[in-house]
N, C-alpha and C positions, 0 to 999 in steps of 0.2 A: 470764338473764331472772329476774326476781323474781316470786314468786306469793305468795298469802296462805297463812297457816298452815292454813287449812281445806283447802288443796289438797295439803298435805304429809302423807303417811301415816307411821305409826309405823315406826321403824327395826327391821330384823331383820338379824342378823349372818350373814355367809356362812361357809361352811366354808373354812378357810385353804388356800391353794395356794401354790406357789412364787412366783407372780407377784403374790400379794396383798400389799397395803401395810398397815402398822399402822393407819393412819387410815381405811382402806377399811372395815374391820370395824366402825368406829364410825359412819361416815357412810353406810353402805349402806342406802338407803331403798327399799322396795318397797311398792306398794299391794297389799293382800291380794286385791283384786278384779282384779288385772292378769292373772291366769291366764285370765280370760275375755276379755281384750282382743283376742286373736287372732280370737275369734269375731265381733268387730265387722266384720270384713272377709270373713266367710264367708257373709254373707246372700245368698240367691239373688236374682239380678237380676229374677226374675219378679215382676210386680206382684201376682200372686194369692197369694203366699206369706203365710201367717198369721203374725202376730207370735209370738215365743217367749214362753211364760209362765214366770214366775220366782216365787220365794218371797220374801216381804217379811219382814224381821226388824226389830224395833224396836231403838232405840239401846241400851237396857238389856240386852236379850237377846243382842245381838250380842257382848257381852263374854264370854258363856258358851259360845261356839262352841269346840269342842275343836280340837286341832292337826290331827288327821286330817281333819276337815271342811275346814279351810283348805287342806291340801295337795291334797285331791281337788277343790277348787274347786266343791263342790256347792252352796254358798250364796253369794249375792252380796249384800253389805250395801249398802243404798241409803239416802240421806237424802231428805227431802222434795223437795229440788231436783232429785234424779235422776228423779222420777216423771214429769216432763213429757215426756221423750222416751226416757230410758235404761232405766229399770226396767220400764216397761210394754211396751217393744218393743225388743229388741236387733237386730231385723232392719232392713231398709231402711225409711226413712220412707215413710209413705203418699204415693203419687204424687198430683200435683196435677191437678185437673180444672178447666179454664178455665170461669169462671162469667160470667154476663151482667154487663154493665157497670153495670146498675142493681140489682144484687142487694141485698136487704135485709141490714142488718148492725147489730148493737148497738154503736153508736159509743162507748159508755161503757166497752167492754171493753178497757181498757188494762192494762198490767202492774200498775199501782197498785191497780186494782180487782179483780184476779184472786182469786177465792174458790173454794175446793173445795166442790162441791155436797154430796158425801156425806162428812161429817166422821167418820162412824162407822167408816170403813175404816181410819182412822189412830188408833192409840191413843197414839202418842207426840206430845209437844209439838214445835212448830217450834223448831229451834235458832236461835241468833243468826246463824250463818253462812248457814243456809237463808233466813232473812228477808232477809239482805243480798243473796243471789243473786236472790231474787224481786224485790227493789226495784231492782236495778241491771241486770237483763237487758234492759230496754227494752220497747217496744211489741211486740205479738204479732199473729199471724194470727187469723182468726176462730175457729180451733179452740182458742185459748188456750194453745197449746204452742209453735208454731214462732215463733222470734224474727225480727223484721224487721231485716234487715241492710243494706238499701239501698232507696231510694225513687226511682222514675222518675215524671216528671210530663209530661203532654202535654195538648193541647187536642183535644176531640172534633171540632171543626170543621176541624182540620188535615187536609189531603188526603194526607199521607204515610202512609196506612194500610198499604200493601203493605210498605213498609220496616220499619215497626214490627212488623207481623205476622211477617215473616221473622226479624227480630231476636229477637223473643220466643220463637219456636219454636226457634231455635238456642240460646238461653239455656237452655230446658228440656232440649234435647238434651245440653247440657254438664253438666246435673245440678242446675241451679237450680230453685227452686220460685217461682212467681209467683201473685199474687193481686191482682185489680183492685178498686178502691174509688172511687166518685165523690165529689167534694168536696161539702161542705155549703153553703159560702158562694157557690160559683160552679158552675152546672150545666154549664159548658163545660170544667171541669178534671177530669181523671181521674188517679188515683194508681195506680201499679203497685208493689206491695210485693214485695220479693225476699227469699227465705230460702235459705241455702246449707245443705244437709243434711250430716250427719257424713261420709258416704263421700266426697262431693265436696270437702268441706273438707280432709279428710286427703290426698286425691289432689293437690290444688293446693298444700297446705302442703309436701308432699314435693317437688313440682316446683319450688317457689320457694325451697327450702332454708331454710325458717323454723325457727329454733332454738327448741327447747322444753325444759323442765326434765326431767331424768331422775335426778339424784342430789342429795342435800344436800351442801353444800360442807364440806370439811374444811380448816380453816385451819392450815397448818403453822407459822404465826407464833405460834400460841398458846403453844407450848412455849418459844419465845424470850422472850415477854413475861413468863413466870413466873420466868425467870432474871435479870431485870433488877434484882432486889434490892428492898429495902424502900422506897427512895425513891419508886418509881412507886406502890406501895400507899399510901404516905403522902399523896402528891399527889392520888390518887384519892379518899381519904377527905375531904380538904379540899374537893375539888370537889363531893362529895356533900353536905357541910354547907352549902355556899353556896346562896343563894337561886336559884331557877330563873330562867333568862333569860326575861324577859317576851316577847321577840320570837320565841321558839321555840313552835311549835304544839303543843298538847296531843295526844300520840299516842293517847289514849283517844278522841279525836274521829274517828279514822280506823281503824275496826275492820277494814276491808278491806286496810289497808296495814301490818298487822303481818307484816312480810315475813320469810321464811326464805330465805337465799341457796341457790341451787341451781346445780349444773353444768348446762349446756345443750349440746345437740347438734342437728344438722340432723334434722328430723323424717323418719322413714321408717316406712312401713306394715309393711315386713318385720321391723322391729325395734321394733314398738310396745310390746313387753313391757319395753323399756328405760325408757320414760317414765312419769312419775307422772300417772296419770289416775284421779282420784277421781270425776269427773263430766265427761262429754263435753260438756255444755252450758257449762261454765266453763273447760274446758281451754284453748280458744282465746279470747282476750279479744275484746271487741267491736271494738276497733281492728283486730286481726288479721283478724277475719271481714270487716269492711268493706273492708279493703285487698285481700283475696283476691277479693271480689266485684267490686271495681273493676278488678282485673287481668283478670277474665273479661269484664267489660263492654267493656274496651278492645280485646279480641282476638276478639270475636264478629262475624261478618259479618252484614250486613243486605241485601246484594245480591251477585250474582256479580261477581267482579273482585278483583284483588289489593288495591286501595286502598279497597274498600268495607267498611271494618272500623272498629268502635269507636264508643263512645257520644258522644265529642266531636264526631265528624263528624255524627252524627244531631242533636246539639244545634245545631251550626252551620247545618245545612240546615232546621231548624225542626221536625223530626220529634218531638223532645222539647224541652221548654222548661227542664227542670232535672233534675239527678241529684245526690243527696246522701244521706249516711248520716243516720238520724234521731237526734235527741237521746234520751236515756234516760228522759226524763219532764220534768215541770215543775221549774223551779228554785226555786220557793217551795212552802211547805207550811203548812197551818193549824196543825200541831202543832209544838211547839218541838223543835228538833233535840237539845237536851240530854236531854230525857226520852224522846222517841220515836225518836231516831236519824234518820239521813238516809233520804229516800225513794229516792234514787238518787245516782249519782256526780255528776250535774249539780247536784243540790240541795246535796250536800256541798261541791262547788267554790264554789258561790255563798256558802254560809254561812261557809266557812273560808278563802276566797281573794278572791272578787270584791266582797264588801261593803266599803264605804268604811271601816267601823269596823275592818277588819283591816289598815289601811295600815302599821302598825308590825310586823306579823308576817312571819316568813319564808314563802316560797312553798312549797306542797306539790308540789314538782317531780315526784315519782313519780306522784301522782294526775293532774297535768296531762299528763304523758306517757302515762299509761294511757288518758286520755279523748281527748286531741287528737293523740296521736302524738309521735314523737321530734323531728320538725322544729319543731313549735310549742313543745315542751318545751325544746328548745335555745335558742329565741329568748327565752323568759322566763328561762331560766337565765342567758343572756348579759346580758339587761337587768337582772336582779337583781344579777349580779356587777358590772356597770358602775355601778349605783346605789350599791352598797356601797363600791366603790373611790372614788367621788366624795366620800365622807365625809371622809377625811383631806385631800383636795385642797381641799374647801370650808373646812375648819377652818384650814388654812394660809393660804388666800386671805383669810379673814376676819381672821386675825391680822395679815396685812400691811396690810389696810385699816384695822384699829383702831390699828395702829402709826402709820400716817399721820394718823389722826384725833387721837390723843393728842399727837402731836408737831407738829401743824399750826401751832399758835401759836408754837412754838419754832423753826420753820424760818427760817433766815437769809434765804433768798430771799423768802419771803412777807412777812417783816417789812420788808425793804427796799422791796418793791413797795408795801406799804400805807403806808409813810412818805414815798413819793416824791410829795409834793404839788406840787413845783415843776418836775417833769419832764414835758414835753409830748411826746406821741407824734405822729409825722407822720400826716397824714390817710390812712385806709385806702381811700378812694375819691376820685374826681376832682372831683365836682360838689357833692354835698350833705354830705360828711363834713368835720367841723371838727377842730381840734386836740383831743386827748383827754389828760387827765391820766393819768399812769401809775397813780396810786393808785385810779383807777376800776376797775382790773382786780384789785383786792384779793381779791374773792370768787372770781374765776376762778383766781387763783394758789393759794388755799387748797384749792379743789376739785381742781386739778391735782395738788397735792402728795399728796392721798389715794391717787392711782394712780401717782405717779412719785416714789418715795422710796427710801430705802436698801434696802428689802426687795424691790425690783422684780427685780433681777438674780437674787437667791436664788430668788424664786418662779418665774421663768422656767426656771431650771435644775431646780428641783424638779418642775415640771410636765412637762418633757421626760423626766426619769427616771420620773415617775409613769406617763406613757403607756407606756413600755417595760415597767415592772413590771405594769401592768394587762394588757397583751397577753400577756406571758409567763406570768403566773399564770392567765390565762384558758385558755391552752393546757393547763396542768396540770389545771385544773378540768374542761375539756372531756374530757380523757383519762379522768378519774375517772368522769365521767358516762357516757361511752361504755362503760366497763367495767361500771358498775353496771347500765346499761340493755342490756347484752349486745350491743353494737355493734362490739366490737373486730374480729371476723372478718367483719362484715357488709360486703359489697360491693354497691353498687347494681347491679341487674340491667341487662342490655343494654337501653338505652332504645329505645322504638319511635320510628319516624320521625314527624315532624310531618306532618299531612295536607296542608298547603300545599306542603311539600317534595316529597312523593310526587306530588302532582298536577302540579307544575312539571317534574319531571325523571323521570317514569315511563318515558320512551322511552330514557333513557340509564341502563343498569344496570351494576353491578359486583358481584363476589362479595365478600360481607362476610367478612373473614378470621377472625372470631370464630364466627359462626353457619354459615358455609359456604353461605349462601343468597344468591341475587342480590337486589339492592336498588337503588333509584334512586341516581344519582351526579351530583354537581354538578361540571362541569368546572372546572379551576383558573382558566382565563382568565375564565370567567363569575363565579367567586367573587371574583377580584381586582378585576374591574370594578365589581361591586356594592359591594365594600368601599370602593373609592375614592370612589364616589358617596356612601356613607354618611359617610365621613370628611369629605368636602366639606360635607355638610349639617351636621355637627357644628361645623366651623369657621365656617360661615355663621351658625349660631345664637349661637356665642360672639361673633362680630363684632356681632351684633344686640344682645347684652347690653352690649358696650362702647359701642355707639352710644347705648343708653339711658342709660348712666352719663354719657356726654358731654353728653346732653341735660339731665340733672340739673345738671351743672356749669355749663352755659350759663344755666340757670334761676337758679342761685345768683349768677352774675355780673350778671344783669339786675336781679333784685329787691334786690340788695345796697344800691344807692343809693336804691331806693324805700323800703326799711325805714329807712334812715338819715334820710330826710326825712319820716317818718311823723308824723301829727299826734298820735297817742297817745304820751305821754311815755315810758311803759314800753317800748314797741317802739322808740322813737327812742333811748332810752338803752341798750337791750340788743339792738340791731339785728343784731349778729353771731349771738347766740343764737337770735333769731327766724328768721334766714335758715337756720341749720343745722337747727333743729327742723322747719321747713316742708319743707326739702329731704329730711330723713329720712322724713317721712310720705309725701311724693310718691314717694320711692324705694321704700318698702315697697309702696305700691299698684302700682307698675310691676312689682315682683318677683312679687307674687301673680298679676297678670294674665299675665305672661310664663310663669309656671309652668303655667298652664292650656294655653297653646299648646305648651310644651315637651313635655308628656306625649303629646300627639297626634302631634307631629313625631317624637319618639323612637320611638313605636309604628310609624309609617310607615317610618322608616329601618330599624328592626329587621326588619320584615316584608320590606322590600326586599332585605335580605341573604339571605333564605331560610335561616335556621339549620336545621341538620339535626335536632336534638332539642330537647326542651323545656328542658333544662338550659342548652344553648347559647343558646337564645332568652332565657331569664331572665338569664343573665350579661351578654349583650350589651345588653339593655334596661336592666338595673340600672346598668351602666357609663355609658351615655348619660345616664340620668336624674341620676346623681350628678354627672357633668361639667357638665351644664346648670345644675342647681340650685346647685352649689358656686360656679360662676362668677357666677351670678345673685345669690347672696346676698353674696358676698365681694368683688365687683368694686368697689363703692363704698367698701368698707372699705379695700381696697388703695390706692385713689386718695387717701383722706384720710391714710393712714399714710405713704405714700411719695412722693406727688406734690404734695399741697396745700402751697402756700407755698414750694416748692423752686425755682421758676423765675420768680419775680415780678419779678426785677431789683431796682432800688433807686430811691428818690425822684429824680425828674427824668429817669429813664430806665427806666420801667416797661415790661414786656412786655405786649402786649395781644393778645387773641384777635380775629382778623379785623380788626386795627388799630382796634378799636372798644371792646371791653370789657376792662378791666384785670383781670388775673388776681388771684384771691383770695389774700389773705395769711392767715397764721395769726394767732390772737389774740395780743396782747402777752404773755400768759402761756404761749403755746405751742399746738401743734396737738393735744396729747394729749386735751384736753377734748372736741374735736370727734370724735375716734376713740371715746372712751368713750360719748358720746351716741349715735353711730351704732350701735355694737354693742349697747348696752343696749336701745334702742328696737326694733331689728329682732328681737333675741332674745326680748324680752318679747311683742311683738305677734304674732310668728310662732308662739310656743308657745300663745298663747290661740286663735289661728285654727285651728291643727292640732287642739287638743283639742275645739273646737266641731265641726269637720268629722268627727272620729273618733267622737264620742259624740252630740253634739247633733243632727246631721243624721240619723243612723239612728234616734234616739229619735223625732224628729218623723215620719219615714216610717213606722215601726212603729206609732206612735199613730194615724196616719191610716188605716193598713190595718185595725187593730182597730176603729176607729170605723166604717168601711164595713161590716165583717163584722157588727157589732152592729146596724146599721140593717137588714141583710138577713135576719138570723135572730134569734130571741128566746131560746128556752129549750133549744135543741139543744146537746148537748155536742160540742166540737170535738176530733177525735182528735189525737194528738201529731204525726203526720206533717203534718197540715194546719196546725197551729200553726207547725211548722218552715217550711212553705212560705211562710207570711206574714211570716217574718223576712227580714232582708236577707242576700243571699248574700255570702260572702267575695269580695273583689275579685279580678279576673282575674289580678292580678299576685301574689297570695298575700301573703307577708310582705314584699314589696319595699318598700311604702310605710312599713311599720313600721321596717324596718332603715334606710331612707333618712333618715327623720326623726331617728333617734338618731345616725346617722353624721354628719349635718350638724351636729347639736348637739355631737358630739365635736370636730368641727372648730372650732366657736365656742369650745369650752372650752379648746382647746390652742393654736390657731394664734396668736391675738392676746391670750393670757392675760396677757402682760406689761403690756398697756395696760388690762386690765379684770380685776383679781383676783377680782371678785365673780362672774365667769362660772361657776366650778364650783358655787357656792352656788345660783345660779339654776337650773343644770342639775339639781342634786340635788333641789331642791324640785319641779321639773317632773317628774322621773322617779318620785318617790314617788307623784305623782298619775297619771303615765302607766301605771305597773304596774297599779294598780287600775282605771284607765279601760279599758285593753286587756283586763284580765280580765273586767270587767263586759260589755264589748262581745262578747267571744268566748262568754261563758256565756249572756247574756240577749238580745243584739240580733242576733246572726248565726246563720245555719244552721250546723250542725255541719260543719266542714271535713273533708276526707278525711284520716284519720290517716296522714300520710306519714312515712317514715323518713329520717334524715339523720345524719351523723356530725360535722358542723361547720356553721358559719354561712355557708359558701360563699365567694363572691368578696368578701364584706364584710370578711373578715379581712385580705386583701391591701390593700384600700382603707384600712382603719384603720392598717396599718403605713405606708402612703404618707403619710397625714395626720400620723403621728408624726414622720416625717422632715421634712416640710414645716414642721411646728411649730417645730422647732429653728431652721431658717433664718429664718423670719419673725420669731420672737421676738428673734433676734440683731439683725436689721435694725431692729425696733421700738425696742429699747433703744439701738442705736447711732445711729439717724437721727431717729426720731420724738421720743423723750424727750430731756431735757436732762442725762442721766446723764453722758455723755462730756464735753460742755463743762464741766460742773461739776467733773468729775474732773481735766481738764487744768488748769483754773484753780486748783484746790486745790493741785496739786503743782508747777505751773510758774509761774503768774502771781499767785497769791494771797499773803496775808501769811505763810502757812506755808512758802512756797517759799524764803524767806530764813532759815528756822529761827529765827524770833523766839520770843516767849513761847509756851510750850505751851498756855496758857489762851486764847490768841487764837483766835477762830473762823476756820477756814481758808477759809470762803466769804464772808467779809466783803468787800463791794465787788464781788461777782460781778455783780449786776444792772447796775451802772454800766459794768462792763467788757464786758458782752454787748451793749450798745446802742451803735450808731454815731451820729455827728452828721451833720446835713444843714442847709444854709443855707436858711432860709425865703424869702429874697429870690429864689431861683432858681425858686420855684414860681409866681411871678406873682400871689400872693394879696394883695399889698400889705402883707405882714407882714415884720417883721425878727426876727432872732434865730436860734436853732437849735431844731430838733426832733430826736427820737431815733427809731430804728427798729432792729429785731432783725437784726443782721448783724455781721460782723467786717470792716469796711471802714475805710479811712483817712478822717480828718476833712477838712473843706474847706480847712483851713490847712496840710495836709501837702504834701509835695513831689509825692505821687501821690494826689490826692484821689479818694475813692470806689473805690480799688483794694483788693483783698483784702490783709489784713495777714498777718504771719507766724503769728499765733495761729490764723487760719483754717486754714492748712495743717497746723499741729500737730494741730488738732482733727480734720481730715479723716484724717490718718495714724492718729490714735488710734482713730477709728471703724473704719477698715479692719482695723487690728490686732485690735480687740475682736471683730469679726465672725469673723475667722479663728480666734482663740484660743477663743472661745465655742463655735463649731461643732465644732472638733476635740475640745475637752474633753468636751462633752456627747455627741457621737457615740461617743467612746471609752468613756465611762461606760455609755452605752446598750448598746454591743456587749459590754462586760464583764459587765453584768448579764444580758443575754440568754444569754451563755455559761454563767454560773453557775446559771441556772435551767433545768433540762432540761424539755422538753415533757411527758415522762412521768416521774412520780416513780419512783425506783429501787425502792422497795418494791412499787409497783404493777407495774412491769416484771417483777420476780422472780415476783410472784404470777401474772401472766398466763402466764409460761413454765411455772410449776409446774402450773397448772390444765390446760394443754394436755397435759402428761404424765399427770396424773391422769385426764383424760377418756379417753385411750387405754387406761389400765389398767382403768378402770371399764367401758368398752365390752367389754373382754375378759372381765371377771368376770361381767357381766350375760349375755353370750352363753353363757358356760360354765354359769351357774346355770340358764338356760333349757334348755340341752341336758340337764342333769341331771334337771330336772323331766319332760322328755319321756321320758327313759329310765325314770324311776320309773313313769310311766303305762303304758309299754309292757312293763314287767317286765324290762328289760335291766339289766345290772350298771351301777352308778354309778361314774364315775371323777371324781377331783378335778382332773384335767388333761385336755387335749384328747386324744382317743383316737388 
């Protein structure tokens, strides 16, 4: 765990012993006030005990205290931040007396306005760290001392008074302090402010095995780095001479984040002398305090009965309407942050992270983790890593696009299509379509070449390797973050059962092998039956998606001839483009409508399974939502990529749907232009819609809430907790929607990237906006979520790996089937001018367009026309012995396509596996450091216990030993 420098005391060396290590004497850090720490737990539980008086010493005088006074622990040095609870009273906090619901209260007394009444008592000025503590500690109780760690909200008109009363009494019995406060804007709303005292905090921190700092880290690698020679020093000097990276945040803007690495260990009240405690109010962070309070809220009973436990059940039955930790204050200040500093961590996050002007800066991940918890911190770390990795992918994709742009006019295929003024294509529909000159497709041919050129195969291989490198290096990045955030040895505690699971299966119990206590049990037969019903529901929804796609296909077939006979010349001339564009827009509307239904159906199916714990519920719901939306977004793209124009037949013998509508053909320049159009429109429109729903909708709701409040009150100041109540709550699914949006975008970026090389660039531009949009939403528009802990992104990592595998397969099929890469390749080396090894200067694709078009006799169409028309296929001409049968070239191309798919997949999968093998999930240096620190922690625990025993012997007058007696 990392803490600020203000929480690290000066180092004092230990007397050596046989178990002491060389670096221990340098890194051995004790707080000089820790000798009093054992007295923190010696306070009498009686409510009538008077607080212990102590002597205050200024900062300047503290340096003059002699060594004997420090050893005898007769003086306790305190800063201004200690005065609120620690220096004035080392005993138990004053007990809470329940007050009337309509008690008067100075609502302007927030932490930002906290002022000492008698300044004459303090001769020393406030230090910078003291002011930072005052600014960041958050809103307080009426006494101006106790910090508010959690907020409960209920309506006075609610009839569940007995449940609330019992619940609140049990909370007080557990050691929490409560204070009620009526709302200003609504007379029906009542707030319950919760504060967790020091003794209760320590008790539950020990129970939950929360790791806390107890020694400064000693890096054994420092000695190695000095022996690396002059080269490292030389490069370090060059790096210092270089200009500062403009994307790096200025560390001076984060006074609270000047961190000193510390060894951590599970907190223990019996070994409190091991830990660095300068100030008990800042020893546990706000996130840790809120997490402990929520743990207590989840395990406190409100009625007699096994399952009558927890704040979530009380919210579900309407006893309370909300429960949330408060923000630390306003996110804006009238004073500039550069001159007056941040008012609180929320203000600092807004100024240095959430503002749109900081879009090019790195994210302050440590501050995000400190304020929102490790789970949200990991999400933004992953999103930032994903965005950074998109930069090389976007650059390469842009290079492929510009390569096609600069060589478009030199393309032999485009030149032949644009010059084919005497080549007529067969009608693409039966009634209203006429013969079309091939050169009318000149523009389409050039646009197709932008996405289907010589760099397509390279880019597909590059993106498949990129996906593997992205995931493997993210695993390394995650391991570094979990080490930095002290999550290496953290294991999620045994989760509590979901209330729905307990209510359903309370009659069937089984002994939990971990806790040894009986708990509800779901029979295997019931579990399998419900799982089958859920799977059937999933397949039904997928079939509904396929039906919707089929409906869009039928729409394209019906309106195709209507657009071909349209009175507007532009539509009549570009009727295929108009058909595709209208179909894409209709398909997008269907996608967004079905998404609304999918969420509700996935919610019902997941509840039908009755998952045992919340994590099982989240994983099941996330998997369903991903399957639904993935099929919904990509089904039409799969149709265009692999089915459009594949089964149309040939002129004179077309295949028809329901013997009525002729199946749609590809454009004379190919089907790739339709695929690009489909991907570009859906990706662009969906990103705009998601950004509006994530930010625009909450902004409108919060604006309306503030408007209603201003109409009801005029000059009264609104407390911080009431401002938080008026914000939007974080959705019930947590980060599921955020991850789902990015994972679906990752699929768009990798699965069909061979057909749309600009997809990484669009994703990069969207993610730059997405990071600041999410940051602005979390900091300004949402209530503060519970700071939850996590070591990874959960089930999404497995989904990303699955998408990476699917991307290799789909890109292989897109190149082999959808694009013209393989037909051009076969012609170039088998049927073109280079096949006979003629002049090297000869263009090997000369004559390819004429070779790829088959002949058909117009007299067979019954249109009263004679001559021949051309169509895209490899069939024999009318004058051959087997007219309209597949030629040998068709089978050569088919064999080449199958061979390319096999070679491409095996090659790319081999490279991906080799890269995954070369990149370990945990860096070797970090692995060695973790093992080293485990060893040092054991040694330091021994040394700390020995030093504590020596101090006790000195006090009692017994002889002092440097080893265990």
